[in-house]
Structures are given as structure tokens and as C-alpha cells.
N, C-alpha and C positions, 0 to 999 in steps of 0.2 A: 555531461549535460543531463539534467533531469528530464523526465517525461513532460513535466509542466513547462519547463523552459523550451523544450523542443516544440510542443504544441503551440506555444505563444509565438515562437519564431515562424512556424508555418502559417499561422493566422495573419501575422504581420505581412506575409507575402501575398495574401489574398486581396484582390481589388475590392474596394468598398461596395461595388455593385454586385459582388458575389457573396458577401458576408451573410446574407439571409440564408443561403444554402448551408453554410457552416453552422449557423444557429440551429437549423432544422436537423442536421446530422447529429449534433451534440444533444439536442433534446431527445432525439430518437434513441441514442445510446443510453441516456438517462432513464428513459422509459423501459428499455430492454433490460437494463441492469437492475431495475427496480430500486435504485438508490438515488439519493439526493446528491447531485454533483456539486452543489453549492455548499458553502459553509466552511467551517474551520476544519482544516485537515492537519493541523499541527498535533503531534503526538502529546498525550498527557504525560505526567511525571512517571507513572507506572511503566508506560511503554518506553520512555527514554531510559529508565533504569534497566529494563529487560534488554534493550539493545546494547547498552553499555556492558551488562553482564555477559552477554554472548560474545561481544568483541573482546572482552578480557579473557574469557575462556579460550577463544581462538588464538589469542596472542600468547597466552601462557601455557596452554595445554592442560590447565587445571579446571576443576569443576565437575559437576555431576553429568555424566553422559549416559544415555540410554541406548542400548542396542536390542532390537527385537521388533515385534510386530506392533503396529499402531494400536490394535485392540488391547494388547498386553499393557502398553503404556497408559492408555486411558483407564483401564481397570486399576492399575497401580495408583493413578492419580485420584480416582474415585474413592479408594480405600484409605487414602492419607487423611 
């Protein structure tokens, strides 16, 4: 079950008289995260391609793998 499905399931169990509290909590989370919680959360094609590439690498054991420090990886990426 996805997080979205789980939260919707939990909200379905909240009585209508208490939903205003849920709204306030979610609005507070939105403000705390500094992010817009509404909108389109569907991945774009580049993201889908990247997810598929990683899944293929995991399934086949093939592909480019990096071992080392994050700083070294970022430096390598910046120099490409």
C-alpha cells in the first residue's frame, strides 16, 4: 500500500466532525516542509526512464556503478 493510499485510508476513518483537525495538521506539515503538497506528483518521462534504468541495472547486474565518497561522485559529474 502506498503512503498516499494509507493516508487516505486513515482519513476515511476520521469522523467528519474531526476533519478540520486533519486539515490543520496537513496545512502545518505543508508549511513546515516549505513545499506545495497539492499538484501533480506524477513523475515526468525523465524520472520514469531513470527508475526503469535502475530497475534494469538491479535485475541484470549491468550498468555503471560508482563506489566512493559522495563528494568524489559529484566532482566526477561536474567534470563530465
